[in-house]
C-alpha positions as CSV (number, residue, x, y, z in Angstrom):
1,M,107.2,105.3,91.6
2,K,107.0,101.6,91.1
3,Y,106.6,99.7,94.1
4,I,108.4,96.3,94.8
5,E,105.3,94.5,95.4
6,T,104.0,95.4,91.8
7,L,107.0,94.5,89.9
8,R,106.8,91.2,87.4
9,E,109.2,89.1,85.7
10,G,110.5,90.4,82.5
11,E,110.3,94.1,83.3
12,R,113.0,96.7,82.9
13,I,112.8,99.2,85.5
14,N,114.5,102.7,86.3
15,E,113.6,103.3,89.9
16,I,114.9,104.5,93.2
17,Y,115.1,102.2,96.2
18,L,116.7,102.0,99.5
19,C,119.9,99.6,99.6
20,K,119.0,97.7,102.6
21,H,122.1,95.6,102.4
22,K,125.2,95.0,100.1
23,Q,127.7,92.5,100.2
24,S,130.6,91.4,97.7
25,A,130.7,87.8,96.7
26,V,132.4,85.5,94.3
27,T,130.7,82.9,91.7
28,K,131.7,79.3,91.8
29,N,133.9,80.3,88.9
30,G,135.7,82.9,90.8
31,K,134.0,85.8,89.3
32,P,133.3,88.8,91.7
33,Y,129.8,90.1,91.9
34,E,127.7,92.4,94.4
35,S,124.6,90.8,96.1
36,V,122.0,93.8,97.1
37,T,119.0,93.9,98.9
38,L,116.5,96.8,97.7
39,Q,113.6,98.0,100.0
40,D,110.8,100.3,99.8
41,K,107.5,100.2,102.1
42,T,106.1,97.4,100.1
43,G,108.7,94.9,100.5
44,I,112.5,93.8,99.7
45,L,113.8,92.6,96.6
46,D,117.1,90.7,95.8
47,A,119.3,92.0,93.4
48,K,122.6,91.2,91.6
49,I,125.3,93.3,90.0
50,W,127.0,90.6,87.9
51,D,129.8,93.0,86.5
52,P,130.5,95.4,89.4
53,G,133.3,97.1,87.4
54,S,131.4,98.0,84.2
55,Q,130.7,101.4,83.2
56,G,127.5,102.8,84.9
57,I,128.0,101.0,88.2
58,D,128.7,103.9,90.7
59,D,130.0,103.1,94.3
60,F,127.3,102.9,97.0
61,D,127.0,101.5,100.3
62,S,124.1,99.8,102.6
63,L,121.4,102.3,103.6
64,D,122.1,104.5,100.5
65,Y,119.2,105.6,98.5
66,I,120.1,104.4,94.8
67,N,118.7,104.6,91.4
68,V,118.9,101.5,89.8
69,V,118.3,100.2,86.2
70,G,117.8,96.6,85.3
71,D,115.8,93.6,84.3
72,I,113.4,91.7,86.7
73,T,114.1,88.0,86.7
74,S,113.0,85.0,88.6
75,F,115.6,82.8,90.6
76,Q,114.0,79.7,92.4
77,G,110.7,80.9,92.4
78,A,111.5,84.6,93.6
79,L,112.1,87.6,92.0
80,Q,115.6,89.0,91.2
81,L,116.7,92.5,89.9
82,N,119.7,92.0,87.6
83,I,121.4,95.7,87.9
84,K,122.8,97.2,84.8
85,R,123.2,100.7,86.0
86,V,123.2,102.2,89.6
87,R,123.9,105.5,91.1
88,V,123.5,107.1,94.7
89,V,120.6,109.9,94.6
90,Q,120.6,112.9,96.5
91,P,117.9,114.2,99.1
92,G,115.2,115.7,97.2
93,E,115.0,113.0,94.5
94,Y,113.0,110.7,96.7
95,E,110.6,110.8,99.7
96,P,111.7,108.8,102.6
97,A,108.1,107.5,103.7
98,D,107.9,105.5,100.3
99,Y,110.8,103.3,101.6
100,L,109.8,102.4,105.0
101,P,107.1,99.7,105.7
102,T,104.7,101.3,107.8
103,S,101.6,100.0,110.2
104,E,98.5,100.3,108.4
105,K,96.8,101.6,111.7
106,D,97.1,105.0,113.0
107,V,100.1,105.2,115.5
108,D,98.7,107.9,117.7
109,E,95.3,106.1,118.2
110,M,97.2,102.9,119.0
111,Y,99.2,104.6,121.5
112,A,96.2,106.3,123.1
113,E,94.4,103.1,123.3
114,L,97.6,101.5,125.1
115,T,97.9,104.0,127.6
116,D,94.3,103.8,128.6
117,Y,95.3,100.7,130.3
118,I,97.1,102.6,132.8
119,A,94.5,104.6,133.8
120,E,92.4,101.5,134.7
121,M,95.2,100.2,136.6
122,E,94.4,99.8,140.4
123,N,98.0,98.7,141.6
124,P,99.6,101.9,142.4
125,Y,103.1,100.6,141.9
126,L,102.5,99.0,138.6
127,K,100.5,102.3,137.6
128,K,103.4,104.4,138.3
129,L,106.0,102.0,136.7
130,L,104.1,102.1,133.6
131,A,103.4,105.9,133.5
132,S,107.0,106.6,134.1
133,F,108.0,105.0,130.6
134,F,104.8,105.4,128.4
135,V,103.5,108.7,129.9
136,E,106.3,110.8,131.2
137,D,109.2,109.6,129.2
138,A,108.7,111.6,125.8
139,D,112.0,109.9,124.3
140,F,110.6,106.5,125.0
141,E,107.2,107.5,123.4
142,K,108.9,108.6,120.4
143,R,111.1,105.7,119.9
144,F,108.2,103.2,121.0
145,K,105.8,104.6,118.2
146,F,108.3,104.5,115.5
147,H,110.2,100.9,116.3
148,S,109.4,97.6,114.7
149,A,108.9,94.5,116.5
150,A,111.2,92.3,114.6
151,K,113.7,92.5,111.7
152,S,111.7,90.5,109.5
153,V,109.5,87.6,111.1
154,H,106.3,89.8,112.1
155,H,105.5,93.3,112.7
156,G,108.7,94.2,111.0
157,F,107.6,97.7,110.3
158,V,107.3,101.5,111.6
159,G,104.7,101.1,114.4
160,G,105.2,97.3,114.5
161,L,106.1,97.3,118.2
162,L,103.6,99.5,119.2
163,E,100.7,97.5,117.2
164,H,102.2,94.1,118.5
165,T,102.2,95.2,122.2
166,L,98.6,96.7,121.9
167,G,97.7,93.3,120.1
168,V,99.3,91.2,123.1
169,T,97.8,93.7,125.9
170,K,94.2,93.3,124.3
171,L,94.5,89.6,124.3
172,C,95.6,89.7,128.0
173,D,93.0,92.0,129.0
174,F,90.5,89.5,127.4
175,F,92.3,86.4,129.3
176,A,92.1,88.1,132.6
177,Q,88.4,88.7,131.9
178,S,87.8,85.0,131.0
179,Y,90.0,83.6,133.9
180,P,89.7,85.2,137.3
181,I,92.7,83.2,138.6
182,L,94.8,85.9,136.6
183,N,96.1,89.0,138.4
184,K,94.7,91.5,135.8
185,D,97.2,94.5,136.6
186,L,100.2,92.3,136.7
187,L,99.3,90.5,133.3
188,V,98.4,93.7,131.6
189,S,101.6,95.5,133.0
190,A,103.7,92.6,131.7
191,A,102.1,92.6,128.3
192,M,102.7,96.2,127.8
193,F,106.4,95.8,129.0
194,H,107.1,92.5,127.2
195,D,109.0,93.7,124.1
196,I,110.5,97.0,125.4
197,G,114.0,95.4,125.1
198,K,113.5,95.7,121.2
199,L,114.3,99.4,121.5
200,S,117.9,98.6,122.1
201,E,117.9,94.9,120.4
202,L,117.2,96.3,117.1
203,S,118.3,99.6,115.5
204,A,115.8,102.2,114.3
205,F,114.7,102.4,110.6
206,P,115.9,102.4,108.0
207,E,118.6,100.0,109.3
208,N,116.1,97.9,111.7
209,D,119.0,95.3,112.3
210,Y,120.2,93.6,115.2
211,T,122.6,95.8,117.4
212,D,125.6,94.5,119.4
213,E,123.6,94.8,122.5
214,G,120.9,92.9,120.8
215,Q,123.2,90.1,119.7
216,L,124.8,89.9,123.2
217,L,121.9,90.0,125.4
218,G,118.8,89.9,123.4
219,H,115.5,91.8,124.1
220,I,114.2,89.7,126.9
221,M,117.2,90.4,129.0
222,I,117.4,93.9,127.9
223,G,113.8,94.4,128.9
224,A,114.0,92.8,132.3
225,E,117.0,95.0,133.1
226,M,115.0,98.4,131.9
227,I,112.4,97.3,134.3
228,G,114.6,96.5,137.1
229,D,116.5,99.7,136.9
230,R,113.1,101.6,136.7
231,I,111.7,99.9,139.5
232,K,114.8,101.3,141.7
233,T,113.7,104.7,141.4
234,I,110.3,103.9,142.8
235,P,110.3,103.9,146.7
236,D,109.1,100.8,148.4
237,F,108.2,99.1,145.2
238,P,107.4,95.4,146.5
239,V,110.2,92.9,145.9
240,K,107.9,90.1,145.3
241,L,105.8,92.1,142.6
242,A,109.1,93.1,140.9
243,N,110.2,89.6,140.7
244,E,107.0,88.5,139.4
245,L,106.6,91.3,136.8
246,K,110.4,90.5,135.6
247,H,109.5,86.7,135.7
248,C,106.8,87.4,133.1
249,I,109.2,89.1,130.9
250,L,112.0,86.3,131.3
251,A,109.5,83.7,130.3
252,H,107.5,85.3,127.8
253,H,108.6,83.0,124.8
254,G,107.4,80.1,126.8
255,E,110.1,77.6,126.0
256,L,113.8,77.6,126.8
257,E,114.5,76.6,123.1
258,F,112.6,79.7,121.8
259,G,114.8,82.0,123.7
260,S,113.5,82.4,127.3
261,P,115.9,82.4,130.1
262,K,113.0,81.0,132.3
263,K,109.9,78.8,131.6
264,P,106.6,80.3,133.0
265,A,106.2,79.6,136.6
266,I,103.1,81.6,137.4
267,V,99.9,81.8,135.7
268,E,100.3,85.4,134.4
269,A,103.5,84.2,132.7
270,V,101.7,81.2,130.9
271,A,99.0,83.8,129.8
272,L,101.4,86.1,128.3
273,S,103.3,83.5,126.5
274,F,100.4,82.5,124.7
275,A,99.2,86.0,124.0
276,D,102.6,86.6,122.5
277,N,102.7,83.8,120.3
278,L,99.2,84.1,119.3
279,D,99.4,87.6,118.0
280,A,103.0,87.0,116.4
281,K,101.5,84.1,114.4
282,M,98.2,85.9,113.5
283,E,100.3,88.7,111.9
284,T,102.8,86.2,110.3
285,M,99.8,84.7,108.4
286,K,98.4,87.9,107.7
287,E,101.8,89.1,106.1
288,A,102.1,85.8,104.3
289,F,98.5,86.1,102.6
290,S,98.7,89.9,102.0
291,K,100.3,89.2,98.4
292,V,98.1,86.4,97.6
293,P,95.3,87.4,95.3
294,E,91.8,87.0,96.6
295,G,90.2,83.6,96.3
296,N,93.6,82.0,95.5
297,T,93.9,79.0,97.7
298,Q,97.1,77.4,96.3
299,W,99.6,76.2,98.9
300,L,102.2,78.9,99.5
301,G,105.0,76.5,100.5
302,F,106.9,75.9,103.9
303,N,106.7,78.5,106.4
304,R,109.5,78.3,109.0
305,L,107.6,79.7,112.0
306,F,104.9,77.3,111.5
307,D,106.9,74.4,110.4
308,S,104.4,73.8,107.9
309,N,103.0,74.2,104.3
310,I,100.4,77.1,104.6
311,R,97.6,78.5,102.5
312,K,94.5,80.6,102.6
313,T,91.2,79.1,103.8
314,S,89.0,78.4,101.0
315,I,85.5,80.4,100.4
């Protein structure tokens, strides 16, 4: 199999990819064409079918695995596939694992490291709440290990939600050791819970797209509701503690314009917002640099998350 990250301009390919998205469109001259996004575990590729009615172009839909024959071209600095022939392939012709981007780290090891924080927890209510999700709920564990943390910006791969959550939790643990003003149990609990709403905001792979619930509510609100509902099942859970935990979730994007319903009002919410932002941005830089040859310090162009042109550090 020829992975997307290895493709180069001028190549003719005959390969199987996942059709991530397909949309009919019309050129400026009124000629219909199909815009297609192809995916494998190494990335995505924009593709076009300029003559949808021609021989060799079979019917297919989004999330079909398809065999495409075509030429790799370049458009506005990015590679694009000009599809000449396409057909839907059958199970057995492909290995699904080749088409899903996956964490480079071991999922089971990461999950064990994450749940170790529960054993260290001193507050009995937070400990019981965390265990009810991460230890006692097998369906939650299965979904949490498989899910992504985003559609495309950062950690948008199988195991991404777990990897990001562990990264944020480790940062919060460090913050708690560095700043005694912080309530460690509250902060670490908030870190482990901060993105659980993404289990409902985003659909599972291979789709990995916003759900109706995600569009209407967003993961912050969904997550706060999930925690609130579970707290109701724990007798005598302190109301003030519940509100502080939910506030951390509601404020973890730091600013209203970044999607937080509330701005941080307690110190743990401040620390969580910085940890979340730091881990997301470090991963974004890592992913941006992953396809840049070693030693290349050329500017990569404008990056929306950083609102800046970025490049690798010189050696």
